[in-house]
N, C-alpha and C positions, 0 to 999 in steps of 0.2 A: 689342274683345271679348277678354277674357283667356282664355288657354289653360290648361286644368287638366292637370297631369301626374300620372298614376297610377303610383306606384312599387310594384313587386312585390318583396318580399323574396326574394333569391336562394336562401335556405335552403328556401323552400317547394317549388320544383320538385325540388330535390335530395331533400328528405324524401319527396316523393311517389314519386320514382323508386326510392329505396332501400326504401320501404315495399312497392312492387310486387314488387321482387326477393325480399324476405323472404317475402311472401305466396305468391309462385309456388313458391319452394323448399319452404315449409311444406306447401302442399297437395300438391305432387308427392311429398314424402316420405310423407305420410299415405296417398296412393293405393297405395303399395306393400303396404298391408294389405288390398287388395281380394280378394274371393273370386270364383272362376269356377265356373259350373255349365253343364250341357248337357242336352239332351233328344235321345235317339237317334231316328233315322228308321227306324222298323220297318214302313214301308209295303210293303216287299218280303216281309214275313213274313205267312203266312196267319193269319187271325183265327178260322178254323173248323177243327174236326177233320174227319177223313174221314167220320164219321157225322153231320156237320152241327151239332155242338155248338160254342158260343162258347168260345174260349180266353181266360181272364181273365189268367193269368200265364204268361209264356213267357220263355225265355232266348234271348239273342242273342250272336253272336260280335262282339266289339268291333273285331276286325281287318277285318271285312267290312261292318260296319254303319256307315253315314255319320252324321254329326252333323246332327240336324234343326234344333236351335236352340242358340245359345251366348250366355251372359249373363255380364256382369261386374257384381258388386255392390260398390259403393264403401263405405268406412267411413262415409260420410255418408248411406247408405241409398239411393243412386241406383242403379237397375238399368238397365244399358246393354246394348242388343241388338248383338251382334257378328256380323260375317259368318263363315259357316262355311267358305267357300272349298273345299267338297268334302272336308273333313277327315273322317277316320274317328275313331270314339270312342276307339280305342287311342292316338291322338296326344295326347289330353288326359289320359291316365292314366300314360303312361310318362315318366320323367324325361329320357330322352335324345332326346325328340321335338323337332321344331322349335318347336312351340308353347310348350314349357317353357323355351326359351332366353330369357335376359334381354334379348337384342337384339330379340326380338320383343315381349316384354312391356313394355319401356320405352316403345315407341310407344303401347301401350294406356294406360299410365299418364299419358303426356303428354296424350293426347286426353281422358282422363277428367278432367284438371285443368280444362279449359275446359268440359267438360260440367257440372261442379260450379262454374260461374262465380259462383254466388251466394256460396259460401263463400270463393272467391278474392277477391271484392270485400270481403267482411266482414273477412278477414284483412288485406287491403290498407288498408282504412280504419283498422283498429286499429293496425297498425304505423306508419302515417303519423302518427297522433295521438301515439303514444308518442315517435316521433323528434322531432316538433315540440316536444313538451313538454320533452324533455331539452335540446334546443338553446335553447329560449327561457329556461328557468330555470337553465341551466348546471348541471344535476344531475351531469354528468360530473365537474365540478370538485369538487362536494360529495362525490361518492362517493370521490374520491381523498383529499380533505382530511379527511373524517370519520375514517377509520381511523388516519391519522397523528395527529390530535388525540387520539384515544382512547389511542393508545400513549404519547403524551407525558404525558397525564394519569396513566396507570398508572405510568410511570417516576417522575413527581413524587411520587405517593403512596408508592411503594416507598422513595424517598429520604427522605421525611418519616418513614416508619415506622422506617427504619434509624437516622435521627438521634434519634428518640424512644427507641428501644431503647438506643442508645449512652448517652444522657443517664441513662436509668433504671439501666443497668448501672453507670455511674460513681457514681450516688447510692448504689446498693447496696454497692459496694466501700467507699465512705466510711463506711457505717454498720456494716460488719462489724467486730466486735471480736475480737481474738486470743483463742482458747479453747484450753484444755488438755484433751486427750482423757483420759477417765477409764476405768478398767476396767469391764467389764460387771458390773452390780450382782449379777446372778444368779450369775455366776462367783465373785464375792467371797464370796457367802453359802453356797457349796456346797463340801463336802469329802467325801472317800471314806474309809470306816471299816470296821473289822471287830473282832470281840471275840475275845479269846484266853482260854482256860481252861487252867490247869495243875494237875495232881494225880497221885496214884499209882494211881488206880483205872482208868486207861485207858492203852493203849500208844501210843507215838508215835515219831517219827523220832529215831534215834541216842540212844535211851535217855531222851529227854525225854518228859515226859508232858503232851501238849498237845492241845487241841481248838480248831480255828480256824473261825469262822463264815464265811459268804460276805460279799462286799463290798457295802456299801449306802451310800446318800448320807445325809449328816448336815448339820446347820446349822453353819457356821463359828463362830458365836457361841454354841454350845451350852454351857449351864452344867452344874454338877455334878449337879443334880437330873435333868436330861435324860439325862446319861451313865449314871447309876445305873438309870434306867428302862429304857434300851436294854439294859444288861447283864443286868438281871433278866429281861427278855423273852427275850433270847437264851439265858439259862441254862434257862429253863422249856422252850423248844423243844428244847434240846440234851438235857435230861433225858428228854424224851419219845422223841426219835429215837435218841439214843446212850446212854441210861442213864447220864448223867453224874452221878457221885457223888464225894464226898470231894474237893471242889475246894479246893486249897491257895492258888491265886492266880487272880484274874480281872481283866482290864483291857481297855480299848478303845484302839485305835490309829487315829489320824487322819492323812490324807495330802491333799496339794493336788491330786494327779492320780490317775486310776484305775490308770495304769501303775505308779506308785510303790507304791500299795497292793497291786497284784497281785504285784509282785516281792518285796515283804517277806513276803507270805503264802506264796509259793513257798519262800522260805528257811525259814520256820517249819515248813512241811510236808515239806521235803526234796524238793521237786519240781524237776526240771531241774538238779540239782546237778552231774551228770556233764557235761552240756553247758556249764554255766557254767564249770566248771573247765577243760574242753578249749579253749573259745574265748577265755577271758579270762586264762588263766595259762600261756601258752607261755614257754619259756625256752631258752637257747642253751647246749649243752654239748659239741658236736662229738664225740659218742660214735660209735664205729664199730660197724656191725651187719652180720650175714650173713643172707641170705634163707634160711629153713628150710622154706618152702612151695613147691609147684611153681610157683605164681604169686602174686606180691605186688602187688596193684593200687594204682595211685596214686589219690589222692582230691583233689578241688579244695579241700576244707575238712577240718578235723579232725572229720569227720562221715561215718558210713557211707552216708548217703543221697547223697553227692556223688562216688561212685566214677567214675573215668575209664576209658577203654578201654585205656590204656597200663598195662604191668605189668613187674615184675622177675621174672627166672627164678631158680630154685633155685641157691643158691651165690653169688649176686651180692653184692659187697661195697659197702656204702654208708656215708656219713658223715652223721649227723644234725646239721642246723644249728639246728633248733627242735624242741621236744618238748612234748607235753601228756600228759595222764594215759594216753591210749590210742593216741596217734599220735606219729610223728616226721616231721619235714619234711626232705626230702633232694633233691639234684640229682644225676642219674646220666647219664653219657654212655656209650653202648654202643660196640662195636667199629666200627660203621659211621659213627660221628661224630654220631649223633642224640642230642640231649639231652632228657631228660624230667625234670620236677620235680613235686613234690606231697607230700601226706601219705600215709604208709604205716602200716598197722596194726602195733602192737607184737607182736601174736600171730603175724604172718607173718615176723618177724625175730628175731634173737638177738644179743645183745651179745657181742663178743669182745675 
């Protein structure tokens, strides 16, 4: 008679043991969310008043009233009757009591685990199946391999995209033709102009008889017809506003930039001529001067708005190295060896 040998997979007992440990820990942790309630023992209190009426509601002292019944309600809904051990109600209320200590409650949590044995078995069975399933189908290996495979695929896709981009960029470079940048068409077609009228019927700068309109934009390719239209319109407006009469000459001036037009217009109107002469026409003559004012202040520029804090006293002798219409430039060293330099007004000094 042949003997049959039954072989048991060694992984099964291990899985059952591991499943039990996981289930035990799970239920034990869940029991920490249990709630505790009690019923006070008020048998020592009178239920009737002195005149024989029944007392429906009455207060009691938790420090002297013992616990009549104590219950633990687990998260699974199981209500466990706990021993009172002669405890007073106050021991269940104050945090520093022995009942509130974790060393006492952990015993209750452990006991409640086995009270809820049905849920312990359920978790045990579930964990065991999961562990056996993982071991049988080697899902652990799959869990490790799957992310690595996904990362490899992503890297491959990135490399392919990079290669495609490089090929496209190379193709674009080959297709680019050298181009020459052209000026802005709008800039090429725009100029800045104003109209000038000359005659004896109106007074102007330095004896000249001129009226100059404001600056306006015109077409760079403007023809003669358009110029005469603009001049006629400007003359009509000037006759209304300025009573322009007896015009001897009229013409339009065109410039490439607004600054050029504005500078030319200032020259015609005699605007900023003093400043223009002071800042643009300095010259060197080494003329000697004497200060005739109590204080002659230095200036940073040949301009009265640039006055400095340093000054020359009355009678000081200076030599001008540069000169404008209203200022001279000098360098002066006083008796203390301090040197000052700048522009001095001619009205504060006198040549000698």
